C-alpha positions as CSV (number, residue, x, y, z in Angstrom):
1,M,0.0,0.0,0.0
2,R,2.8,2.5,1.0
3,K,4.7,1.8,-2.3
4,S,1.5,2.5,-4.2
5,L,1.0,5.8,-2.5
6,E,4.7,6.8,-3.0
7,R,4.4,5.9,-6.7
8,R,1.2,8.0,-7.1
9,H,2.8,10.9,-5.3
10,G,5.9,10.6,-7.6
11,W,3.7,10.7,-10.7
12,R,1.8,13.6,-9.3
13,R,5.1,15.6,-8.8
14,L,6.3,14.7,-12.3
15,S,3.0,15.7,-13.8
16,E,3.1,19.1,-11.9
17,S,6.6,19.8,-13.0
18,L,5.8,19.0,-16.6
19,S,2.8,21.2,-16.5
20,A,4.9,24.1,-15.0
21,A,7.4,23.7,-17.8
22,R,4.7,23.9,-20.5
23,E,3.3,27.1,-18.9
24,A,6.8,28.7,-18.8
25,G,7.1,28.3,-22.6
26,M,3.6,29.8,-23.1
27,T,4.6,32.9,-21.2
28,T,7.6,33.5,-23.5
29,A,5.4,33.1,-26.5
30,E,2.8,35.5,-25.1
31,Y,5.6,38.1,-24.5
32,A,6.7,37.7,-28.1
33,V,3.2,38.2,-29.5
34,G,2.7,41.2,-27.3
35,T,6.0,42.7,-28.4
36,I,5.2,42.2,-32.0
37,A,1.7,43.8,-31.6
38,A,3.2,46.8,-29.7
39,C,5.7,47.3,-32.5
40,A,3.0,47.1,-35.2
41,F,0.9,49.6,-33.2
42,A,3.8,52.0,-32.9
43,A,4.5,51.7,-36.7
44,V,0.9,52.6,-37.5
45,L,0.9,55.6,-35.1
46,L,4.2,56.8,-36.6
47,A,2.7,56.6,-40.1
48,I,-0.3,58.6,-39.0
49,V,1.7,61.2,-37.2
50,Q,4.0,61.7,-40.2
51,S,1.1,62.3,-42.6
52,G,0.8,65.9,-43.8
53,G,-2.4,66.9,-42.0
54,I,-1.5,65.5,-38.6
55,E,2.0,66.8,-38.7
56,S,0.9,70.3,-39.3
57,L,-1.8,70.0,-36.6
58,V,0.7,68.8,-34.0
59,T,3.2,71.5,-35.0
60,K,0.5,74.1,-34.6
61,V,-0.5,72.8,-31.2
62,V,3.1,72.8,-30.0
63,K,3.7,76.4,-31.3
64,V,0.5,77.6,-29.5
65,A,1.5,75.8,-26.3
66,L,5.0,77.3,-26.4
67,S,3.7,80.8,-27.1
68,V,1.4,80.9,-24.1
69,S,2.9,83.1,-21.4
70,L,2.1,82.5,-17.7
């Protein structure tokens, strides 16, 4: 009976460690996907800001903000 319990406990530990190893790999993959998504979003924002209309609007806002005296 005792050997049977020890064997089951050993299998449980092995199963838990394998499960933890799988989850560690998933975390790395999730960070990679998140990084790629953040870079793509930054590229889209950069393209929008560099377009003619937005660039002039931002320049105008900055000039007005800098010309305001306190």
